[in-house]
Structure formats: structure tokens, C-alpha cells
RORONU-941655 format. One record per atom (N, C-alpha, C, O, CB): y, x, z; residue in three letters. Coordinates in steps of 0.2 Angstrom, whole numbers, plus 5000, padded with zeros to 4 digits. Each point is the difference from the previous one (the first is absolute). Glycine has a CB too. Layout:
N
YXZALA/...
end
This chain:
117
489851755285TYR/499450045003TYR/500250055005TYR/500550045000TYR/498949964989TYR/500249995015VAL/500150075007VAL/499350025002VAL/499549975000VAL/501649975007VAL/499050124993LYS/499250055001LYS/499950015008LYS/500550015003LYS/499650064985LYS/499449945016ALA/500050015007ALA/499750045001ALA/499549975001ALA/500749955001ALA/499750134998ASP/499550035004ASP/499950005008ASP/500550005004ASP/499650064987ASP/499149955012PHE/499849985006PHE/499550065001PHE/499550024997PHE/500749865001PHE/500050135009LYS/499150025001LYS/500349995009LYS/500450005004LYS/498950114984LYS/499949865011LEU/499750015006LEU/500050035007LEU/499550045001LEU/500249954991LEU/500750005014ASP/500050045005ASP/499649985006ASP/500249975004ASP/500850064991ASP/498449995005VAL/499649975003VAL/499850035006VAL/499549975003VAL/500249984986VAL/500650115016ARG/500150025004ARG/500649955003ARG/500149995006ARG/499450134990ARG/500849854999GLY/500949975002GLY/499649925002GLY/500249965004GLY/501050124986GLY/498349915006ILE/499849935004ILE/499450015004ILE/499749955001ILE/500749984989ILE/499350125012ALA/499650005006ALA/500450015005ALA/499849985006ALA/499350074988ALA/501649985006VAL/500450005006VAL/500349915000VAL/499849955003VAL/500750224997VAL/499849834998TYR/500049905001TYR/499549975001TYR/500249965003TYR/500650034991TYR/498850015004ALA/499349965002ALA/499949995007ALA/499849955004ALA/499750104987ALA/500550035011VAL/500149985009VAL/500350005002VAL/499849995006VAL/499850034996VAL/501149974998GLY/500650025002GLY/500249935004GLY/499949944996GLY/500350184994GLY/500249885016PRO/500249955003PRO/500549954996PRO/500349955004PRO/499450135006PRO/500649924985GLU/500449924997GLU/499249985000GLU/499849965005GLU/501650064985GLU/497950005004LEU/499649974996LEU/499549975008LEU/499749945000LEU/500550164986LEU/499849945019ARG/499849985005ARG/500449945005ARG/499749995005ARG/499850124993ARG/501049875001ASP/500549975003ASP/499949954997ASP/500049955004ASP/500750124999ASP/499349904989ALA/499949964996ALA/499249985000ALA/499949944998ALA/501350114996ALA/498349995007CYS/499349955000CYS/499849975008CYS/499549965002CYS/499950134988CYS/501349935015HIS/499949975005HIS/500049965000HIS/499549965001HIS/500750105003HIS/500649914996ASP/500449975000ASP/499749954992ASP/500249945002ASP/500850165005ASP/498649894987LEU/499549954997LEU/499750005004LEU/499849944999LEU/500250084993LEU/499649995015ALA/499349975000ALA/500249995007ALA/499549975003ALA/499650094987ALA/501649965015GLU/499949945003GLU/500749965000GLU/500350005006GLU/498750045001GLU/501249944988ASN/500549954998ASN/499949964995ASN/500349954999ASN/500350115005ASN/498849974991LYS/499649954997LYS/499349975002LYS/499949955002LYS/500950104992LYS/499050005005ALA/499350005001ALA/499749995008ALA/499449995000ALA/500650084990ALA/500349945015LYS/499849965005LYS/500249935001LYS/499549965001LYS/500450145004LYS/500649874994PRO/500249975000PRO/499849934996PRO/500049945002PRO/500550165002PRO/499349914990TYR/499549984996TYR/499349985003TYR/499849955000TYR/500850134993TYR/499249985009ALA/499249975001ALA/500349975009ALA/499649965002ALA/499350154988ALA/501449905013GLN/500149965007GLN/500149904997GLN/499949965003GLN/500850195005GLN/499649854985SER/500149954999SER/499549964998SER/500249945000SER/500650114999SER/498749964999ILE/499349984994ILE/499550035007ILE/499449994997ILE/501050044987ILE/499549995022SER/499450025005SER/500049945001SER/500449974996SER/499550145010SER/499649865000PRO/499649975001PRO/500350005008PRO/500250065003PRO/498849964987PRO/501249915015ILE/500450015006ILE/499549965004ILE/500049945000ILE/501350074995ILE/498250045011GLU/499849945003GLU/500250045007GLU/500449975004GLU/498549954989GLU/500950145008SER/500450015008SER/500750054998SER/500450035004SER/498249975006SER/501349994983GLY/500850055002GLY/499950084999GLY/500450034997GLY/500049895013GLY/499250114991ASN/499750085002ASN/499950024994ASN/500450044998ASN/499049955012ASN/500249984983TYR/500150024993TYR/500850024998TYR/500350055000TYR/498749884998TYR/501250025001ILE/500749994998ILE/500450065005ILE/500350044996ILE/499549815001ILE/500350155008GLY/500250075002GLY/499650055001GLY/499850025006GLY/500949924997GLY/499250074994SER/499450075000SER/500250044994SER/499850065000SER/499149875004SER/501550064990PHE/500150044998PHE/500350055000PHE/500450005005PHE/499449934993PHE/500350144998GLY/500350045002GLY/500250054994GLY/499450004997GLY/500049985015GLY/501050064984VAL/499950044995VAL/500050085005VAL/500250025006VAL/500549884982VAL/499050135007ALA/500050095002ALA/500350034993ALA/499849984994ALA/499150025015ALA/501550064992ASP/499950054994ASP/499550045000ASP/499850015006ASP/501349994993ASP/498850034997GLN/499650034994GLN/500150054996GLN/500650014998GLN/499149905003GLN/499750134996HIS/500250024994HIS/499449974996HIS/499749965003HIS/501050165000HIS/499149884990THR/499649994995THR/499850074998THR/500050055003THR/500549844994THR/499250084997THR/499850054995THR/500049954992THR/499649965000THR/499650145011THR/501149914985ILE/500049974994ILE/499950034995ILE/500450045000ILE/500249915005ILE/499050054988ARG/499950064997ARG/500450065001ARG/500450024997ARG/499249904997ARG/500150115012GLY/500050085003GLY/500750025003GLY/500150065002GLY/499149974989GLY/501249905009LEU/500750015002LEU/500249965008LEU/500149945001LEU/500350074985LEU/499650045019ARG/499949985009ARG/500749964999ARG/500450034997ARG/499050085012ARG/500549824995ARG/500949964999ARG/499849975005ARG/499549975000ARG/501050024987ARG/500049995018VAL/500149975006VAL/499949914998VAL/500249984994VAL/500850135012VAL/498649844999ALA/499849954997ALA/500249965008ALA/500350045004ALA/498750004986ALA/500949885011ALA/500049975005ALA/499549965000ALA/500049974994ALA/500950065009ALA/498649965004ARG/499449964999ARG/500149965005ARG/500150015006ARG/499250074990ARG/500749875001LEU/500049935006LEU/499349995000LEU/499650024996LEU/501649915000LEU/498650055011TYR/499749995005TYR/500049965003TYR/500549965000TYR/499650125000TYR/499249895004ASN/500049945010ASN/499450035001ASN/499450014996ASN/501249855003ASN/499650165008VAL/499750025004VAL/499749965003VAL/499550025003VAL/501150044997VAL/499449874999THR/499349965005THR/499350005001THR/499850054997THR/500849894999THR/499050045007ARG/499750024997ARG/499449954997ARG/499550015002ARG/500950095004ARG/499749854989HIS/500049964998HIS/500450014992HIS/500049964995HIS/499849995018HIS/500450104988ALA/500650014993ALA/499249994993ALA/499949964995ALA/501650195012ALA/498149904994THR/499449994992THR/499649935002THR/499849974995THR/499950185001THR/500249835009TYR/499649944999TYR/500849944996TYR/499949954998TYR/498650085015TYR/502049984988VAL/500649965000VAL/500050024988VAL/500049964995VAL/501050065023VAL/499050014983GLU/500250054993GLU/499349984996GLU/500049954996GLU/500850185009GLU/498649894995TRP/499549984997TRP/499249975002TRP/499550014997TRP/501450054999TRP/499349905009GLY/499849935002GLY/499350035004GLY/499850064999GLY/500949844990GLY/499050055015THR/499550005002THR/499449924998THR/500249964996THR/500650125014THR/498749934994ASP/499349954995ASP/500349925002ASP/499849954998ASP/498850155003ASP/502049915004LYS/500049935003LYS/501049995000LYS/500349955002LYS/498350065008LYS/501850054986THR/500549994997THR/500250014995THR/499850064998THR/500349945010THR/500449964987PRO/500150054996PRO/500450074997PRO/500350025006PRO/499249884995PRO/500750134996ALA/500650064998ALA/500349975000ALA/500049944997ALA/499750134999ALA/500949965007ARG/500749984997ARG/500350044998ARG/500649995000ARG/499649945007ARG/499650144989TYR/500350054997TYR/500850015001TYR/500350004995TYR/498849984998TYR/501250035013VAL/500650005001VAL/500250064998VAL/500650004998VAL/499349925009VAL/499850154993LEU/500350074999LEU/499950004993LEU/500550024996LEU/499250055014LEU/499749904988THR/499850004991THR/500749954997THR/500350034995THR/498049965006THR/501949965000GLU/500549965000GLU/500650025000GLU/500449974995GLU/499049985008GLU/500750095001THR/500850035003THR/500250054991THR/500450004996THR/499150045023THR/499750004981VAL/500250054996VAL/499949954992VAL/500350034995VAL/499350085015VAL/500249864990ASP/500049934992ASP/500950005002ASP/500350014994ASP/498149885006ASP/501950095005TYR/500649984997TYR/500450055001TYR/500549994997TYR/499449915004TYR/500150155002LEU/500450075000LEU/500150004990LEU/500550014997LEU/498950075017LEU/499849924984ASN/499950044992ASN/500449944996ASN/500350014995ASN/498350085006ASN/501349865001SER/500449944995SER/500950025001SER/500449984996SER/498549925007SER/501150135004LYS/500850014999LYS/500350084996LYS/500650015000LYS/499349905013LYS/499750134986ILE/500150054999ILE/500450024993ILE/500450044999ILE/498749965010ILE/500749964986ASN/500650034993ASN/500649985003ASN/500450044999ASN/498949934988ASN/501049995016ALA/500849995005ALA/500050095003ALA/499950054997ALA/500149775009ALA/499950184998PHE/500050075002PHE/499850044995PHE/500550044998PHE/499249925011PHE/499850054987ASN/500350064993ASN/500550034998ASN/500250065000ASN/499349884997ASN/500749995001VAL/500850004994VAL/500450005007VAL/500649994998VAL/499349924989VAL/500150115019GLY/500550015004GLY/500449935004GLY/500649995001GLY/499650134990GLY/499449845009GLY/500249955004GLY/499749995007GLY/499950055003GLY/500349904987GLY/499749995012ALA/499850025007ALA/499549974998ALA/499949994994ALA/501050015015ALA/498649984997ILE/499649945000ILE/500149965005ILE/500050015007ILE/499350054989ILE/500849885001ASP/500349945003ASP/499549975000ASP/499650004995ASP/501550005003ASP/498949945008ASP/499749945001ASP/500149954996ASP/499749955001ASP/500350085008ASP/
end
């Protein structure tokens, strides 16, 4: 039987949550996993949509703790219509499905593995 005392270092976690290592990991996940997946399920008509994805580093606050994040976005004028559809075209939910894909892989990531295809 082993007993361990643990005291949460909230300041240490706060520093790590906005640090360069976590920022780089978030950016890498968005650039090298989320973006290729989104492109792989994107409609291809002119090629404008599939070629207009980008990744932006940013900050967000979750449960009162500021932390780094990476945002996948698409800058084409019709990106909203691709995602949500119109009266004439069905929704494609590219970004929504990309989030679902990443969430399906999160258990491997949480246990120290990698998010593999």
C-alpha cells in the first residue's frame, strides 16, 4: 500500500496552459490532423473551398482557465453555405464532421498515444 499526497499547482497549470509547448501541440493537431481530414471530406468543384483552409493560433477560456487553442477555418465566400447548406444545396458539415472525427480519436491522445488515422 502506497500513499501519496498531491497538491494541485494551479499557477503551474495556468503557465503550461498558455505555454509554447501546448501551443505547438494544438497547432500541429489542427494543421496535420484536422485540416487534412477536412480537406479529404470537402466537396471538390472548383477547388477553391478545399484550398482555402487555414489554422490560427489563439487563446480561449475553459472553466475559468485561459489556454492556447488552434482554430481551423475556411476563408472562401461560400464556406458558410458548404457547412450549413442553402435552399438549393444540402449542408456538408465539413467542420462539424472534422470535430466529430477528432473527438473519436481523443481517447488515444489522452492516454499518451497519438491521434492516428
